[in-house]
N, C-alpha and C positions, 0 to 999 in steps of 0.2 A: 814769909816777908824779908828774908835776907836773899832769894835770888831773883824777888824784884827790885832790893835794893840796888844788886849786882848790874842785871841790869840797867837800869839809872845810869848806875856808873862807867857799863859800856856805852851807854848811849852816848857820853860825852869825849870819851875817847874816841867815839864814832864820826862828830862832829864836824862838817864838811870848813874847807878852808882852803880857800880860792887861792891860787896861785898856779903854776907852770906842772901839771900831771897830776889837779887835782884832780879831776871828774876820774882818770883812771884811780888813783887812790882809793876814791872813794866808793867806788865802782867793788874793788878789790875787797876795802873794810865790808860791807852790805854784803855782798856774797859768803863771806866767810863768819857773818855776823851770825848769833843764837836765833832764835824765833823769836826767844824772851827779849832780846836786844833790838827785833825788826818792829814787835808792838811797841814798845817802849818809844824805839824814833816818830812812829805814826803817830804819838799822842803827842810828843811835845814839839813834833813840827818839823820840818827840815827848811833854810836856811832861803830864800826867796834869789841869794844868788846861785844858789845851786840848780835852779829852773833858768835860769838864764844862761851858764856856762854849758849845762847841759846841751839845753837845746840850740845852741849857737855851734859846741862842736858836732852835731847831727847835723846842721846845714841846715835846722830846722825854722821856722819865724815865729815868735809868740804865739803870734795870730793863728796859726796853723797847729802849733800845742794847746792853745787853748780851743782849738776846733775837735782837736783829734778827742781830747778829754773831757768835752762839750762841761767848762766850766763858766761861772760868770765871768768876764773879759772885767767886770767892774772891781770886781772882788779880788782876783789877781792883781786887777795896777795897784787899788789902794793898799796894798799886804807888801809890795816890791816895795811901791812909793816912801813906805813907813817903813821898810825892813822888818816888818812883822815877819814872825817863821810863819811856813804853810803850814796849815793842820785841814784835818778832813780830807773833802776831796781833794784838793790843790795840792797836798802834800803829799797824801797815796799814792796819787798820779804819775808824783814827781820820783817818788819809788818807785813804783811801779817800770817807770821807762829805765831807772836804775836798774831794778834787774834785768829787766830786757839786755839793755847793755849788759850786763857782766857775762848773762849769760853766750850772748854772740863773741864775748873779750875770752871767756871761757875755749871755746870750740876756736878760736884763732890759736891760743894759747897751745892748744894740743896737737895742731897740726903739724905736720911735718913738711908740709912743701914749703920752700924760700921765699913766694911769695907773702906768709906771714909774719916775717921780717920786717918790723915797720907799717902794717899793714893798719889803717886809719880805721877801726873800728865802729867807733863811733858815727864817721862820716856814711860808712857803707851803712849801718842799719839805718841812718836817717833815710840812705837811697830804698833799704829793702823794705821798710815799711809802707811807702808812698808806691811799691809795684803790685798791679793787681796780683791774683797767687792762684795757680790754677787748681789747688788745693783746701783752698777756701769759695769756689764757689766763683771763682773772677773780683773776689771784695780783696784791695789791698790791708795788708794786717793794721795799717792805722785803722782803717775804719770799724776794725774789733775791740780796738782799747780803750773804749769808755764802761766794758763792764767786763766783770771777774771771767764770766765764761769765758767772753769773748778773749781776754788778754791769754787765759791756760789754751786755748787753740792756737795763740801767736807763737806761745813759749815749745807746746807739742809740734807746729812748723817747725819754728826755728831749732829744734833738736832734731828733724826727720833731716834737717839739713845738711848736722854733723853728721849723722848717719850715710848720706850719701845716697837718700832716698830720693830728695828734693835738691835739684843743682839749678 
């Protein structure tokens, strides 16, 4: 019981607060959160503002994000309009994208390249997701994010990019 209460308290501290640097800060918080905190975050849902800010920083339209994750446009639109938390598929998809961004950011942060300084990781990730990848039989990473297995494949490919296997 105490563990669940701790996870709930951690989730409140993890809440998305819009503003300058908010996506990067939230991404870092998700990356360092415990699994139980992430379970609670998925249960409580995320702010629709997070969805909008995330897709904007990645250079993706709302329509494209909806297409990537294959969720009903009307459901998302009504939640955004009413500012209701994104739970279920919409919330989990948003968290998936945040986790992917966290991985990409970790790669940039660990880089010793001078180009890593000031690198726009979110925008790069948005572009990379749309590029066909030979390691995915020519599919775009975005084509696989609607399933857990596909998301795992994309995470593995991004990890391979970090190790220099795919450039």
